[in-house]
C-alpha positions in Angstrom: 14.1 -10.5 -6.5 15.5 -8.0 -8.9 16.3 -7.3 -12.5 17.6 -4.2 -14.3 14.1 -2.9 -14.5 12.4 -4.1 -11.2 13.1 -4.7 -7.5 10.5 -6.7 -5.6 10.3 -6.9 -1.8 8.0 -9.5 -0.3 8.9 -9.0 3.3 10.7 -6.1 5.1 10.7 -4.4 8.5 8.6 -1.2 8.5 11.4 0.4 10.6 13.8 -0.1 7.7 11.8 0.1 4.5 14.1 -0.4 1.4 15.3 2.9 -0.1 13.6 4.0 -3.3 15.9 3.5 -6.3 17.3 6.7 -7.9 16.1 7.9 -11.2 12.8 7.4 -13.0 11.5 4.5 -10.9 7.9 4.2 -9.8 7.3 2.6 -6.4 4.2 0.5 -6.2 2.9 -0.5 -2.8 0.6 -3.5 -3.0 -1.7 -4.5 -0.1 -4.7 -6.8 0.2 -7.3 -8.2 2.5 -7.0 -5.4 5.1 -10.4 -6.4 6.5 -11.2 -3.0 8.1 -7.8 -2.8 9.8 -5.5 0.2 9.6 -1.8 -0.5 8.9 1.3 1.5 8.6 2.1 1.7 4.8 5.4 2.7 3.2 5.4 5.8 1.0 5.1 5.2 -2.7 3.9 6.5 -6.0 1.0 4.0 -6.5 -1.0 2.2 -3.8 -2.8 -0.9 -5.1 -5.3 -2.4 -2.7 -6.7 -5.8 -3.7 -8.9 -8.3 -1.9 -11.2 -7.5 1.0 -11.2 -3.9 2.1 -13.6 -4.6 5.0 -14.7 -7.6 7.1 -18.4 -7.4 6.4 -19.0 -4.3 4.1 -21.0 -2.4 6.7 -21.2 1.4 5.9 -19.2 2.3 9.1 -16.4 -0.2 8.1 -16.3 1.1 4.5 -16.1 4.7 5.7 -13.3 3.9 8.2 -11.3 2.1 5.4 -11.9 4.8 2.8 -11.0 7.6 5.3 -7.7 5.7 6.1 -6.9 5.2 2.4 -7.7 8.9 1.7 -5.3 9.9 4.5 -2.3 8.1 2.8 0.0 10.3 0.7 0.3 8.1 -2.4 -0.5 10.2 -5.4 -2.4 7.4 -7.1 -4.6 4.8 -5.3 -6.2 1.9 -7.1 
C-alpha cells in the first residue's frame, strides 16, 4: 500500500528489505507479540513493540527481551 506520504509493507523477505525512501521520511518498524523470542529486525528510525513482550513475564524473560531490544540500533523505541 502506498500514497504520496506513506509506504506500508506488511510482508517482505528479511534478505531483501525494501529500501528506505529518500528525503525526510521516517521509517517505523512495528512488531508485536514476540513472546520472549528474538528476531532479526530491519533498521529504522522508530521501533514500536506492541502486544506480549514475554510468554509469562518472568524476570529472566523480561531481562532477555529488554536486553535484545536495547541491542537494536533504532534511535527511538516505544
